[in-house]
N, C-alpha and C positions, 0 to 999 in steps of 0.2 A: 431500563428499557421496558416499555409496556409489553406484557407477555403475549398479547394477541392483537390481531389486526382485522380491519375491515378491508377485504380485497375485492376489487372490481375489475373485470376483464371486458374490454370492448373490442369491437371488430372494425370500427371506423372512426376517424378523427372527429366527425360530427357529434359523436356520443360522449366525448371527453368533457371533464369538468372544466370550468373557467380557470382553474388554477394551473392547468397544463399550459405552459408558456408558448407563445408564438415568437418567431424571430423578430427582433427589434423591440420586444416588450420589456419594460422595466418592472421586475418582480423580485421577490426575495428568494426565488428558486435558484438552485445551483445546477447548471447544466451546460453542455456544449450545444452549439447551434444545430448539431446533427440529431438532437432529440426534440426539437421544437415541432409544433404542429405544422409550421410552414414546410419544414423538411419532410414530415410524414405525408402531407398532402401531395407534395411533388413526387415523392417516391411512389405513392399509391397510383398516381396517374401515369406512371412510366413503368417502373419495374413491377409494380403491383398488378399490372394487367396480364402478366404471364399466368398461365394455368397452374394451379397447385399452390398458390400463395394465399396465406390467411393471416391477417393482422391479429395480434393478441396484445392489445395496449393495456398494460396493467397499472392500476392505481392502488397504492397501499395507504390507508388512512389509519390513524389511531382510533380508539373507541370513543374519544371525545370529539371526533369530527375534524381533526387536523391532518392535513396531508403530510406524509412522511417520505414517500418514495414512489416515483412513477417510472415504469420501464417500457420502452417501445420495442416490443418483441413481435416475432412472426414465426409461423410454422410453414415450411415449404416442403414440397415433395421432391426430394433429391437423394441420390445415392441409394435408391431403393427403399427409402423410408421417410418418416416424418421428422424433419430436423428443425429444432427450435434455435433461433438466432436473434440477435438484435436486428432491427430494420436497417439494412446496410447495402448489400450487394456491391460493395467496393466503392461506394460514393461517400462513405463516412470515414473520417480519419480517427475519431475517438468514439468508442462504444461504451456507454455508461448509463446508469440510472439518472433521473432527475431527483435531486435531494432538496429537502426543505429544512429550515432551522428549527425544527420541532424535535423534541426528545433528546436523548443522550447521544454521545459519540458512538459510532458503530464499533462493535467488537466482533471477533470471529464467532463467538457463541451466538450473539444476536443475529449475525449475518446468516449462520446456519439455520436458525429458526425462521428467519425471513424467507430464505429460499425454499425451505420445506413447505411453508404455507403457500407460497406462490405456485410451486409445482403442483400442489393439490388442486389449486383453483384453475389451472390451465387446461385446455383441451388435451387429449392424449397426444404424446409425442414419443419418439423412440430414443432420441438423444439430443442434447443441447450443446451447441458450440458457441461460446461467448469469447470473441477475440478482440484485440485492440483496446483493452481496458486499462485506463490510467489509474494510478493509485489515488489521486486527489481530484475532486471536483470542486474547484476553487478552494474554500477553506474546510471542506468536508471530506472525510474518508469514504472512498467507494466501497460499499460492503461486499460487492462481488469480487473485488480485487483481493479481499482477505481470504476468499475461498479458492482462488485460482492457484493451480499448482505448477504452471509452466510459463516460461517467458513466451512472448508473442512471436518472436522470430525477427520482426522488424520493429523499429521504434519510430517515434515522431521527432522532428527536428525543427527548431525555430531560432530566429535571431532576436536577441534581447535588445529592445529599442529604448530601454530606460537608462540611456547613457547619452553622452554628447556625440555629435556627429563625428568629430575627429576620432573618438574611440571606436565608433562603428566602422568608419572608413578604414581605419587601421586593421580591423579584424577581417576585412574582406580580401581574400587572395587576389593579387594582381589589380588592386584598385586603381593604381596609376595607369595601367594598361587599359582598363575599362574607360577611364576618363578620356584617354587618347582616342579610343574607338568611337566614343560618343561624339567627340569633336570631328572625327572623320565623317561620321554620318551627317553632322550638321553642315559640313562642306558640300554635301550632295544637294542641298536645298533645304526645304522646310522639314525640320525634324522636331517632333514634339512627343511628350508623354500625354496620352489622352486618357482621361478618366471618364468613361461613358456616363453621361448624366441625363440623356434623353432616350426615348424609344428608338429614334433613328440612329443615334450613336451606338446604342447597345446592339441593334441589328447589324450595323456595319462591322463592329468588332467580332460579334459572335459568328457571323458567316465565315470569316477568315479563320478564326480560332478552330472551328469544327473541321474545316478543310485541312488545316495544318495538323490537327490531331489525327484525322483519318490517314493522312499521308504517313505520319509517324507509326501508326498501327501497322501499316503495310510494310514499312521499312524494317520494323522489328519483328515482323511475321507473327503477330498476335491478333486475335479476333477484334475487329473494330466495329464501327457503327453499321457497316453493311451486314455483319453477322449478328450483331446484338443491337438492334435499333433502339431499344429502351435506354441505352446509354445516351444516345443523342437526345432522346425525348426528355430525359431528366434535366439536362443542362439547358435545353430550349425552354421547357416549362419553368425551370428554376430561375432562369433569367428574369422572367416576368414576375414570378411569385416573390422572389427575394427582393427584387427592385421595389415592388409595392410595399414591402415591409421596411424599406430603407436599410436592407441588410446585404445588398449586392455591391461588390466592388469589382467592376470589370474594367481592366486597363489594357492599354496597347502602346507600343512604340510605333509611331507612324512617320514614314519618310515619304515626302511628296505624295501624300494621299494614300500610300500603301501601308497596310499593317504588316510589319515584319516580325513582330513578337507580340504575344498577348498573354494575359493572366486572368482566369476566371476565379474570383475570390469572394469570400463572404466575410462579414464583419459582425462581431458581437461585443458590444461595449468597446473596449480599446484593444480587442484581440482580432487580428487579421488572419484569416485562413486562406492560403493559396491552394486551390484544388486542381486547376488545370492550367498547365504552363506550356505554351507552344511557341514556335519560332520558324522562320523561313530558313531553308538550307541553300545549297547551290552557291551562287555568287555572293549571297549575303553572309555566308558562313565566316568570311574573314573579318566581319565586324562583330562577331559574337552577339547577335541581337538579343538572344535570351538573357545572357548575363548582363548586358547593358540595361535591359528592362528591369531586371531584379535589382540592380544597383540603384537605378533611379527610383524604384518603388521604396527602397529602404529610406531614402531621404524624404520622399513624399509622405510616407507613413509617420516618420519621426516628426516632421513639421505638423502633421495632423493630430498629434497627441496619442498615437497608438503605442501600446506597450511591447508589441512583438510582431514579427512577420513569421507566421507559422507555415512551413512548407509541408507539414503533415507526415503521413506514413511513408516509409521507404528509406532504405539505407544506401541510396545511390551515392557514389563518391562526391558528386558535385554538391549534394546537400550537406554531407559531412564537412566539406571544405568551407562552405559559406555560412553555416549555422554554428552557434556557440552553446546551444542548450539542447540536450537530448532528453526526451520524455520516454522512459521505459514503460512498456506495456506488458500486460499478462493475458494469458488465454486459459479458459476453463472448459473442459470437455466433460460432460456428465451423461452417463448411459442410463437409460430409463427402462429398456425392455431387452429381451433376448435378441430381437432384430437389431436393436441399437448396438449390442455387443459385436454382432457380425459386421455392421457398418463401420464401427470404430476400428476393428481389426483391419478391414479392407483399406480404410483411409490411412492407417499407419504404414501399411505395405506400399501404398501408392506414394506416400510422402517420401519414403526411402528411395523408391524407384526414381522419382522425379529429381532427386538430388544426384543421381549418377551421371557421369560424363556422357554416356551413350544416350540417355534420355534428352539431355540438354542439346545434343547434336541433332537428334532426330525430330524433336518437337517442332521446329520451324517448318519442316517439310510438309507437315499436315496442312498448315495454312497456305503454303505456296500452292499445293495441289488444289485446295478448295477454291482459292481465288482464280486459279487458271480455268476452273470449270464454271465460273459465273457467266 
């Protein structure tokens, strides 16, 4: 491994080198779609508008001018200090560097040297929290994973599509029942799987998807688009941005002109990421529209040559039931200053508190009161 690096830190995607990949681009870089310039620009125009956010887009080059490792990082004012994280805010399922096929395979010693040099080049920060980190980025080892000392707490889950349809069908719980419910929907009239291909179709699906998601936020008593409008802005802007890069996959189950379930997804090569999954409740519940849409998407993606349907981060029982591959993730917390030590202690206390039954019981009441005051 080359003992030193040329490290460059930028504050805006416009400053990045041409080697930093956009969504849909075919390059030799190894990355997830959440580290592309398309994702960064969408994040910057939504979450990035909040006060106290500062992008720190790191490019690591060897001394011969070859790219080695790019990291989309940011410093935000939160918890009473300056916190360094990946560019995320809950809309990225995998946080990782962009790696290039230059140099040797990463080792822990090389990763420690890399991080030391990066930390020196960054603006001041109190602590770093790098979560949702996978071990592999395609065929390359994630150097930061080698430094992470704790499991992430939640994993990513996907369905392997590099099999025959009978094998995939058999792996899905209640597949016969799902086929029956799909036929029941067809008896109601026109029932179709819509893959939005035009601006009009995207707007049609997105409007309902966002409304269904907001309703779900309220049902589960968590902050939604009304409390955090940047969430909605990300997916509204992202619909146009990723569609322009041929990286958006927006689908819906439509019955007699009504969207009864929808999935906002992204594609990278033959990898499908399902980021937002919504469905109607009430009278539609007996048809399990969300599960039917997922089932139809499996066949659609298989026929389209995709390798997987990745439902991303979260250990919800329904994901565990319908996915057959689990991607374990790690988390790394690094304290940089005395203030960072205080913040780290406070966060550990809060994490233990949130895990208590009393907190779980009282937490929803906060959002019930806030919504009543709107």
